[in-house]
DRENDREN-494099 format. One line per 3 residues: their letters; for each residue z, y, x of N, C-alpha, C. Coordinates in Angstrom, 2 decimals, decimal comma. Layout:
<sites>
A> Z/Y/X/Z/Y/X/Z/Y/X | ...
</sites>
This chain:
<sites>
MID> 17,09/-13,66/12,34/16,30/-13,28/11,19/14,81/-13,27/11,54 | 14,40/-12,46/12,49/13,00/-12,44/12,93/12,97/-12,93/14,36 | 12,11/-13,89/14,65/12,07/-14,44/15,99/10,77/-14,08/16,69
GNE> 10,91/-13,66/17,93/9,76/-13,41/18,77/9,19/-12,01/18,67 | 8,59/-11,61/19,78/7,97/-10,28/19,85/6,80/-10,11/18,89 | 6,04/-11,17/18,67/4,88/-11,06/17,78/5,33/-10,70/16,36
SLL> 6,39/-11,31/15,89/6,90/-11,00/14,55/7,41/-9,56/14,48 | 8,06/-9,12/15,54/8,55/-7,74/15,56/7,39/-6,74/15,56 | 6,34/-7,05/16,29/5,17/-6,18/16,31/4,49/-6,13/14,94
KLA> 4,40/-7,28/14,27/3,80/-7,31/12,94/4,65/-6,51/11,95 | 5,96/-6,63/12,04/6,85/-5,88/11,16/6,73/-4,38/11,41 | 6,66/-3,98/12,67/6,51/-2,56/13,01/5,18/-2,03/12,47
ELF> 4,12/-2,81/12,57/2,81/-2,40/12,05/2,86/-2,25/10,53 | 3,53/-3,16/9,86/3,67/-3,08/8,40/4,35/-1,78/8,00 | 5,46/-1,45/8,66/6,17/-0,21/8,32/5,35/1,03/8,69
KIL> 4,55/0,92/9,73/3,67/2,03/10,10/2,65/2,28/8,99 | 2,07/1,22/8,47/1,09/1,35/7,39/1,75/1,92/6,14 | 2,93/1,43/5,80/3,65/1,93/4,63/4,25/3,31/4,86
GDP> 4,22/3,79/6,10/4,78/5,09/6,42/3,89/6,27/6,08 | 2,73/6,01/5,53/1,82/7,08/5,15/2,02/7,43/3,67 | 2,40/8,67/3,36/2,66/9,05/1,96/1,49/8,81/1,02
TRL> 0,27/9,01/1,51/-0,90/8,78/0,66/-0,99/7,31/0,27 | -0,77/6,42/1,22/-0,83/4,99/0,90/0,27/4,59/-0,05 | 1,46/5,14/0,12/2,55/4,82/-0,80/2,23/5,30/-2,21
KIV> 1,64/6,47/-2,34/1,25/6,95/-3,66/0,21/6,03/-4,28 | -0,71/5,54/-3,47/-1,76/4,66/-3,97/-1,16/3,37/-4,52 | -0,24/2,76/-3,80/0,30/1,49/-4,28/1,22/1,67/-5,48
EMC> 1,64/2,90/-5,74/2,49/3,16/-6,89/1,70/3,65/-8,11 | 0,39/3,77/-7,99/-0,42/4,35/-9,07/-1,42/3,34/-9,61 | -1,85/3,61/-10,81/-2,96/2,88/-11,39/-4,23/3,34/-10,68
VNH> -5,00/2,42/-10,14/-6,15/2,76/-9,32/-7,19/3,57/-10,06 | -7,31/3,37/-11,35/-8,31/4,11/-12,11/-8,11/5,61/-12,02 | -6,90/6,04/-11,71/-6,58/7,47/-11,71/-6,28/8,02/-10,31
IAE> -6,44/7,23/-9,29/-6,07/7,65/-7,94/-6,81/8,92/-7,51 | -8,11/8,87/-7,53/-8,90/10,02/-7,04/-8,62/11,28/-7,84 | -8,58/11,17/-9,17/-8,31/12,33/-10,02/-6,91/12,90/-9,78
TMG> -5,93/12,04/-9,84/-4,54/12,47/-9,75/-4,22/13,07/-8,39 | -4,75/12,48/-7,35/-4,41/12,93/-6,00/-5,31/14,05/-5,52 | -6,36/14,34/-6,28/-7,26/15,41/-5,89/-7,94/15,14/-4,55
MGQ> -8,25/13,89/-4,31/-8,88/13,50/-3,04/-10,28/12,99/-3,32 | -11,11/13,07/-2,32/-12,47/12,57/-2,44/-12,52/11,05/-2,41 | -13,62/10,51/-2,90/-13,81/9,06/-2,95/-13,73/8,43/-1,56
SAI> -14,29/9,07/-0,54/-14,28/8,47/0,80/-12,87/8,41/1,37 | -12,05/9,42/1,11/-10,67/9,41/1,60/-9,87/8,31/0,93 | -10,04/8,13/-0,37/-9,35/7,06/-1,10/-9,83/5,71/-0,60
SHQ> -11,13/5,56/-0,41/-11,69/4,29/0,08/-11,10/3,93/1,43 | -10,95/4,91/2,31/-10,37/4,66/3,63/-8,93/4,13/3,49 | -8,12/4,79/2,67/-6,73/4,37/2,51/-6,64/2,98/1,89
LRV> -7,49/2,71/0,91/-7,49/1,38/0,28/-7,91/0,31/1,28 | -8,85/0,63/2,16/-9,28/-0,33/3,18/-8,11/-0,69/4,10 | -7,33/0,30/4,51/-6,16/0,05/5,37/-5,17/-0,85/4,64
LRQ> -4,92/-0,56/3,37/-3,98/-1,36/2,58/-4,49/-2,79/2,39 | -5,81/-2,96/2,16/-6,38/-4,30/2,01/-6,27/-5,09/3,31 | -6,60/-4,44/4,43/-6,56/-5,13/5,72/-5,15/-5,59/6,07
ARL> -4,15/-4,86/5,60/-2,77/-5,24/5,84/-2,26/-6,23/4,79 | -3,13/-6,62/3,88/-2,81/-7,54/2,80/-1,69/-7,02/1,90 | -1,65/-5,70/1,73/-0,65/-5,08/0,86/-1,17/-4,91/-0,56
VTY> -2,48/-4,81/-0,71/-3,09/-4,74/-2,03/-4,20/-5,77/-2,12 | -4,51/-6,12/-3,33/-5,64/-7,00/-3,60/-6,48/-6,33/-4,67 | -7,68/-6,81/-4,86/-8,53/-6,20/-5,88/-9,40/-7,25/-6,55
RKE> -9,85/-6,89/-7,73/-10,83/-7,70/-8,45/-11,90/-6,76/-8,95 | -13,11/-7,27/-9,05/-14,22/-6,43/-9,49/-14,66/-6,84/-10,88 | -14,96/-5,83/-11,65/-15,61/-6,01/-12,95/-16,81/-5,08/-12,93
GKT> -17,97/-5,66/-12,75/-19,17/-4,84/-12,59/-19,07/-4,06/-11,29 | -19,21/-2,73/-11,38/-19,13/-1,89/-10,19/-17,72/-1,34/-9,97 | -16,80/-1,63/-10,88/-15,45/-1,09/-10,79/-14,52/-2,08/-10,13
AYY> -13,72/-1,59/-9,16/-12,72/-2,41/-8,49/-11,34/-2,00/-9,00 | -10,55/-2,98/-9,37/-9,19/-2,76/-9,84/-8,23/-3,28/-8,77 | -7,37/-2,40/-8,27/-6,43/-2,74/-7,20/-5,03/-2,95/-7,76
SLN> -4,29/-3,81/-7,08/-2,88/-4,02/-7,43/-2,14/-4,45/-6,18 | -0,81/-4,34/-6,22/0,00/-4,83/-5,11/-0,27/-6,32/-4,93 | -0,29/-6,76/-3,70/-0,68/-8,13/-3,40/0,29/-9,17/-3,96
DDH> 1,58/-8,89/-3,89/2,54/-9,85/-4,42/3,90/-9,18/-4,62 | 4,85/-9,95/-5,10/6,19/-9,42/-5,38/6,90/-8,96/-4,11 | 6,57/-9,54/-2,96/7,19/-9,13/-1,70/6,88/-7,67/-1,39
VDG> 5,63/-7,29/-1,58/5,19/-5,92/-1,30/5,88/-4,97/-2,27 | 5,89/-5,33/-3,54/6,56/-4,51/-4,55/8,03/-4,33/-4,20 | 8,70/-5,41/-3,82/10,11/-5,34/-3,44/10,34/-4,47/-2,23
LVR> 9,44/-4,56/-1,26/9,56/-3,75/-0,05/9,50/-2,26/-0,37 | 8,54/-1,88/-1,21/8,39/-0,48/-1,58/9,61/-0,02/-2,38 | 10,05/-0,84/-3,32/11,22/-0,48/-4,15/12,49/-0,36/-3,31
MGM> 12,70/-1,30/-2,38/13,90/-1,22/-1,52/13,86/0,03/-0,65 | 12,68/0,35/-0,14/12,53/1,57/0,67/12,86/2,81/-0,14 | 12,36/2,87/-1,37/12,64/4,02/-2,24/14,13/4,09/-2,58
DHV> 14,74/2,94/-2,85/16,20/2,91/-3,12/16,96/3,42/-1,91 | 16,53/3,00/-0,73/17,23/3,40/0,49/17,17/4,91/0,71 | 15,98/5,49/0,58/15,85/6,92/0,86/16,49/7,79/-0,23
SHQ> 16,65/7,23/-1,44/17,28/8,03/-2,50/18,79/7,83/-2,56 | 19,31/6,85/-1,83/20,74/6,58/-1,80/21,48/7,63/-0,97 | 22,59/8,12/-1,51/23,34/9,15/-0,75/24,68/8,66/-0,36
</sites>
């Protein structure tokens, strides 16, 4: 299924990034409401979004000074959904 140590390291890093509850909340929320809903400061949200962007888990587009974030692709959405299904399965 996965070949080579490099692929395993990349997969482990991906799960490490997705292992942060704040980041998971961010990818599940509308970005316009992230700071308000989570009660976090702008710099803390910016840091988490930067980590998600660097891992290519989210993408963004700008309209004026406002940035709109979304999941990068269906693979990321599926990964999050499968993880949630797994942890809620009894």
